[in-house]
C-alpha positions in Angstrom: -18.4 -2.5 33.4 -18.8 -1.2 30.4 -17.3 2.2 30.8 -14.3 1.4 32.9 -10.6 2.1 31.9 -10.4 -2.0 31.6 -13.3 -2.2 29.6 -12.2 0.8 27.2 -8.6 -0.8 26.8 -10.0 -4.2 25.8 -12.2 -3.3 23.4 -9.7 -1.8 21.4 -8.0 -5.2 20.9 -9.1 -7.5 18.4 -10.6 -10.8 18.9 -7.3 -13.1 18.6 -5.4 -10.1 20.7 -7.8 -10.8 23.5 -7.2 -14.5 23.2 -3.5 -13.8 23.3 -3.9 -11.8 26.3 -5.7 -14.9 27.9 -2.8 -16.8 27.2 -0.7 -14.8 28.5 -2.4 -14.2 31.7 -2.6 -18.3 31.8 1.2 -18.3 31.4 2.6 -15.8 33.6 -0.1 -15.7 36.5 -1.1 -19.1 36.4 -1.5 -19.2 40.4 -3.9 -16.4 40.6 -7.3 -17.6 39.7 -9.5 -14.5 40.7 -8.3 -12.2 38.1 -8.3 -15.0 35.4 -11.8 -16.1 36.3 -12.5 -12.5 35.8 -11.2 -11.9 32.7 -12.7 -15.4 31.3 -16.4 -13.6 32.5 -15.3 -10.3 30.3 -13.9 -12.3 27.6 -17.6 -13.7 26.9 -19.1 -10.1 26.0 -16.0 -8.8 23.9 -16.1 -6.1 22.4 -19.6 -4.2 23.1 -19.4 -5.3 26.8 -23.1 -4.2 27.5 -24.6 -7.1 29.1 -26.6 -6.9 32.4 -24.2 -9.7 33.2 -21.3 -7.4 33.7 -22.8 -5.4 36.5 -20.6 -5.4 39.6 -23.4 -7.4 41.5 -23.7 -10.2 38.7 -20.0 -10.5 38.2 -19.7 -11.3 42.0 -22.2 -13.9 41.9 -20.6 -15.4 39.2 -17.3 -15.5 40.5 -18.6 -17.1 44.0 -18.2 -13.4 45.5 -21.1 -12.9 48.4 -19.6 -10.8 51.1 -20.6 -7.1 51.6 -17.1 -6.0 50.1 -18.0 -7.9 46.5 -18.2 -4.8 44.9 -14.6 -3.4 45.7 -13.3 -6.7 45.2 -14.3 -7.0 41.6 -12.9 -3.2 41.1 -9.7 -4.2 42.6 -9.2 -7.4 40.2 -10.4 -4.9 37.2 -7.6 -2.6 38.2 -5.0 -5.8 38.2 -6.6 -6.7 34.8 -5.9 -3.5 33.6 -2.3 -3.0 34.6 -1.3 -6.8 33.1 -3.1 -5.5 30.0 -0.8 -2.5 29.7 2.0 -5.1 30.8 0.8 -7.6 27.9 0.9 -4.8 25.2 4.4 -3.6 26.5 5.5 -7.6 26.5 4.0 -8.0 22.9 5.8 -5.0 21.5 9.1 -6.1 23.1 8.9 -9.5 21.0 8.3 -7.8 18.1 11.1 -7.8 15.3 11.8 -4.4 15.2 12.9 -4.0 19.1 15.0 -6.8 19.2 17.8 -5.1 20.0 16.4 -4.0 23.3 15.9 -7.9 23.8 19.1 -8.5 23.4 20.4 -5.5 25.3 18.3 -6.8 28.3 19.6 -10.5 28.2 23.2 -9.2 28.0 22.7 -7.4 31.5 21.1 -10.4 32.9 23.9 -12.1 31.6 26.6 -9.9 32.9 24.9 -9.9 36.2 25.3 -13.5 36.6 28.8 -13.6 35.7 28.1 -15.6 32.2 30.8 -14.3 30.1 30.5 -16.6 27.4 26.9 -15.8 27.1 27.5 -12.1 27.3 29.9 -12.6 24.2 27.4 -14.5 22.1 24.5 -12.4 22.8 26.8 -9.1 21.8 27.5 -10.9 18.8 24.0 -11.4 17.6 23.0 -7.9 18.8 25.6 -6.7 16.4 24.9 -9.2 13.7 20.9 -7.9 14.2 22.1 -4.1 13.8 24.2 -5.0 10.6 20.9 -6.4 8.9 18.4 -4.0 10.4 17.0 -1.0 8.2 18.8 2.2 8.7 16.4 4.5 11.6 17.4 7.5 13.4 18.0 5.3 16.6 20.4 3.1 15.2 23.6 5.0 15.4 22.6 5.0 19.4 22.0 1.5 19.4 25.5 0.9 18.1 27.0 3.2 20.6 25.1 1.1 23.5 26.5 -2.1 22.1 29.9 -0.5 22.2 29.5 1.0 25.7 28.4 -2.7 27.0 31.2 -4.6 25.2 33.9 -1.8 26.4 32.7 -1.9 30.1 30.6 -5.1 30.9 33.3 -7.9 29.2 35.4 -8.5 32.6 37.8 -11.5 31.2 40.6 -10.7 28.8 40.1 -14.5 27.4 36.8 -13.6 25.7 38.2 -11.3 22.8 36.0 -8.8 21.8 36.3 -6.3 18.6 35.7 -3.5 20.8 35.0 -0.3 18.3 37.7 2.3 18.7 36.6 5.5 20.8 36.9 7.3 17.2 34.0 4.9 15.9 31.9 5.3 18.7 32.3 9.1 18.6 31.4 8.9 15.0 27.9 7.0 15.9 27.2 9.9 18.6 27.4 12.4 16.1 25.3 10.7 13.5 22.6 9.8 16.3 22.7 13.8 17.4 22.5 15.1 13.9 19.9 13.2 12.8 17.9 13.3 16.1 18.3 17.1 16.0 16.7 17.2 12.3 14.1 15.2 12.8 12.9 16.9 16.5 13.4 20.2 14.6 10.9 18.5 11.6 8.2 17.8 13.9 8.4 21.2 15.6 8.4 23.1 12.1 5.6 20.5 11.1 3.2 21.5 14.2 4.1 25.3 13.9 2.8 25.0 10.3 -0.3 23.1 11.0 -1.2 25.7 14.0 -0.3 28.4 12.3 2.4 29.3 15.1 4.9 32.0 14.8 7.9 33.2 16.3 9.5 30.7 18.9 12.9 29.5 19.0 12.7 26.9 16.5 16.1 27.5 14.8 18.0 26.6 17.9 16.8 23.4 17.3 18.2 22.8 13.7 21.9 21.3 13.6 24.0 23.2 11.1 24.1 21.3 7.7 26.3 18.7 7.7 27.2 17.2 4.4 29.5 14.3 5.4 27.2 12.8 8.0 23.9 13.4 5.5 26.0 11.5 2.5 27.1 8.5 4.8 23.5 7.9 6.9 20.4 8.0 4.7 17.8 9.0 7.6 20.2 12.0 8.2 19.5 13.3 4.5 16.2 12.8 4.3 15.3 14.4 7.4 17.6 17.2 6.3 15.2 17.0 2.9 12.2 17.1 5.0 13.6 20.6 6.9 14.5 22.0 3.8 10.9 21.5 2.5 9.4 22.7 5.8 11.6 25.8 5.7 10.9 26.6 2.2 7.7 24.7 0.6 8.6 25.0 -2.7 7.7 22.8 -5.8 11.4 21.9 -6.3 12.2 21.0 -2.8 9.2 18.7 -2.5 10.5 17.0 -5.4 14.1 16.6 -4.4 12.9 15.1 -0.8 10.2 12.8 -3.1 12.8 11.5 -5.2 15.2 10.4 -2.5 12.6 9.1 -0.4 11.6 6.8 -3.4 15.1 6.1 -4.8 16.8 5.3 -1.5 19.0 1.7 -1.7 19.0 1.3 1.8 15.7 0.1 3.5 14.7 2.5 6.3 13.4 2.0 9.8 9.4 1.3 9.5 9.1 4.3 12.2 11.3 6.9 10.0 9.6 5.3 6.9 6.3 6.1 8.0 7.0 9.7 9.4 8.9 10.8 6.3 6.1 9.4 4.1 3.6 11.2 6.3 5.9 14.6 5.7 5.7 14.1 1.8 2.0 13.4 2.4 1.2 16.3 3.9 3.2 18.6 1.9 1.2 17.4 -1.3 -2.1 18.0 0.6 -1.0 21.4 1.0 -1.2 21.7 -2.7 -4.0 20.3 -3.3 -6.7 23.0 -3.0 -4.7 25.0 -5.5 -4.2 22.8 -8.2 -6.2 19.6 -7.5 -6.1 18.2 -10.6 -2.0 18.0 -10.7 -1.8 17.1 -6.9 -4.6 14.5 -6.3 -3.4 11.9 -8.3 0.1 12.6 -6.3 -1.3 12.2 -3.2 -3.0 9.0 -4.0 0.0 7.5 -5.5 1.8 8.1 -2.1 -1.2 6.5 0.0 -1.0 3.4 -2.5 2.7 3.5 -1.9 2.3 3.2 1.7 -0.4 0.4 1.5 2.0 -1.7 -0.9 4.7 -1.3 1.4 2.8 -1.6 4.6 4.0 1.6 5.6 0.8 3.0 7.0 0.1 -0.1 9.2 1.0 0.1 12.5 0.8 -2.6 14.8 -1.6 -4.0 12.9 -3.9 -1.2 12.5 -4.8 1.6 10.0 -5.8 5.0 11.4 -9.1 6.0 10.8 -7.9 9.4 9.7 -5.8 7.8 7.0 -8.3 5.1 5.9 -10.8 7.9 5.4 -8.0 10.4 3.8 -7.6 7.7 1.2 -11.2 7.0 0.5 -11.7 10.7 -0.1 -8.8 11.3 -2.4 -10.2 7.6 -4.3 -13.7 9.4 -4.9 -12.1 12.5 -5.9 -10.4 10.7 -9.0 -13.5 8.6 -9.6 -11.2 5.6 -8.4 -14.6 4.0 -6.9 -14.0 0.1 -7.9 -10.4 0.6 -6.4 -12.2 2.6 -3.1 -14.8 0.0 -3.0 -12.1 -3.0 -2.7 -10.1 -0.8 -0.3 -12.8 -0.5 2.3 -13.7 -4.3 2.0 -9.6 -5.1 2.4 -8.7 -2.7 5.0 -12.1 -2.3 7.7 -10.9 -4.8 9.6 -7.6 -3.0 10.5 -9.5 -0.1 12.3 -9.8 0.0 15.6 -13.3 -1.5 16.9 -14.1 1.7 18.9 -15.8 3.8 15.9 -15.3 1.2 13.3 -18.8 0.9 12.2 -19.1 4.8 11.9 -16.1 5.0 10.0 -16.9 2.7 7.7 -20.2 3.9 6.9 -18.8 7.5 6.0 -16.3 5.9 3.7 -19.3 4.0 1.8 -21.8 7.1 1.9 -19.1 9.1 0.2 -18.6 6.2 -2.2 -22.3 6.1 -3.0 -22.6 10.1 -3.0 -20.2 10.0 -6.2 -22.2 7.4 -7.7 -25.0 10.0 -7.2 -27.2 7.6 -5.1 -28.1 9.9 -3.0 -30.7 8.3 -0.5 -28.6 5.5 -0.1 -25.8 8.6 1.2 -28.2 9.5 3.4 -29.5 6.4 4.8 -25.3 5.5 5.2 -25.2 9.0 7.3 -27.9 8.4 9.8 -27.1 7.9 13.5 -23.2 8.1 12.8 -21.4 9.0 16.1 -18.1 10.2 16.1 -15.3 11.4 18.8 -13.2 12.6 15.8 -14.4 16.3 15.0 -13.0 16.4 11.4 -15.2 13.3 10.8 -18.4 14.8 12.0 -18.0 17.9 9.9 -17.2 15.8 6.7 -20.7 13.8 7.2 -22.8 16.7 7.9 -20.9 18.4 4.8 -21.9 15.0 2.8 -25.6 15.5 4.1 -26.0 19.1 2.9 -24.3 18.2 -0.6 -26.9 15.6 -0.6 -30.2 17.9 0.1 -28.8 20.4 -2.4 -28.7 17.5 -5.1 -32.2 16.2 -4.2 -33.7 20.0 -4.2 -35.3 19.6 -1.1 -35.5 23.4 -0.2 -36.8 23.9 3.4 -34.9 20.8 4.8 -32.0 22.0 3.0 -32.0 25.4 4.8 -32.8 24.0 8.1 -29.6 21.9 7.9 -27.4 25.0 6.4 -28.5 26.6 9.9 -27.8 23.8 12.0 -24.2 23.3 10.1 -23.2 26.8 10.7 -24.2 26.7 14.7 -22.3 23.4 14.6 -19.3 25.0 13.3 -19.2 28.1 15.9 -19.3 25.7 19.0 -16.7 23.3 18.3 -12.8 23.9 18.5 -10.6 23.0 15.7 -7.4 23.2 14.3 -6.7 26.5 12.4 -10.3 27.5 13.3 -10.1 31.2 11.7 -9.2 29.8 8.2 -11.3 26.4 8.9 -14.8 28.3 9.6 -13.9 30.6 6.9 -13.7 27.3 4.6 -16.6 25.7 5.3 -18.7 29.2 5.7 -17.8 30.2 2.4 -18.7 27.0 0.7 -22.3 27.6 2.8 -22.6 30.7 1.8 -22.4 30.0 -2.3 -24.1 27.1 -2.0 -27.3 29.4 -0.9 -26.4 31.7 -3.6 -26.6 28.4 -5.9 -29.7 27.2 -4.4 -31.4 30.4 -4.5 -31.5 30.7 -8.4 -31.2 34.4 -8.2 -27.3 34.7 -9.6 -25.7 34.1 -13.0 -23.5 31.7 -13.8 -20.5 34.2 -14.1 -21.5 35.8 -10.7 -21.2 32.3 -9.0 -17.9 31.6 -10.7 -16.8 35.2 -9.4 -18.1 34.5 -5.8 -15.9 30.8 -5.9 -12.7 32.5 -7.5 -12.8 35.5 -4.7 -12.1 32.7 -1.8 -9.0 32.0 -0.8 -10.5 29.4 1.7 -12.9 27.3 0.2 -13.7 23.5 1.2 -15.1 21.6 -2.0 -14.1 23.9 -4.5 -14.0 21.6 -7.3 -17.5 20.3 -6.9 -19.0 23.7 -6.5 -17.3 24.7 -9.6 -18.5 21.6 -11.4 -22.1 22.6 -10.2 -21.9 26.0 -11.4 -20.9 25.0 -14.8 -23.7 22.8 -15.1 -26.3 25.7 -14.6 -27.4 27.6 -17.8 -26.0 30.9 -18.3 
């Protein structure tokens, strides 16, 4: 059972979430004993599901299934549980505060179908009150439009007086939604094109013509317009305009849009760090701290492993090592269970490296397994730097060769630039380790590279060499 889709899904749930899933099964499927019995058996082995007792034959005995078809019966029960686990996740999302409007919408439809006019009207008032208090987001105009539509068409009796929005106001909401959604989609397309180094295409057809009146009246529209402007023309001035508007906004934003817009700001700074790490690395660190303080970076109770890794990387680059230690201790539990241990050990290895504890770094890097290629490449990069620092010549040269082969056989985004950045690093590291080049020659070799990882570290190492 350990490699089934059910096990993979359950493995990603925390212990409290698994317990909540069990309560969900008992509440909604109380009369179906077999699926619940299988769940109770699986629950004992969460999250690893490694025990021999999870073989189908063993499960069949424990569940009292002794027929020739018991294996197939176990598979069918597992499929039922998998479907119900997906339903459970959707149900939890549906009940979340940010999805309250959908709750009211479905409740209104149920009331209308039963001709419960008073209840329908009361629910519509609650939905409107919730929308008035909800943070601004790209979807809010459409929600307002849907509520106006329900009230106009679904209220069958005159005695339930509703203050229906005039058609003109509904049309304004539609314009807000269309304009903001168009900008948001354009930003997604443009960002992807930049990341993938794609050229051409029909991006401009998705970008709405500028509408200053909508941007001044609706904060998300203004922010996505500034984001689009930055993606079109990646200047420091455009970045500052976008950054100031995001930070200074008075109206709260929907969490999804806040998360997306903060991501664009972080990506913009990340593009600048290689050219001027001293100026931009602290700003990237500040953005991540802002995202943590406001809980923007936490989605459905989880912090992504890439965000976790990037934060530790920046903290180490700025020598905020005690802060990095506290961060790992505080947020490690918010990583998904699958791969959590390797992600944590990579973070701790990076911190140990910055403290010049190279033996501890290599110890932490042993046995790490990553499905995420960038993590694997960063782990190998740390290992290479450790061998250089320790002066282990033969092992160092062997590791350089295996690293180069690893780069060649893996697919990465922007492969040409990425390969150049890492291979240039290996090339310069070989020159440094060989001891046959002067400091000025090594500085010139570094300065000639447009694509180079660990540039700051290489420069620091070269400066410590004798003339």
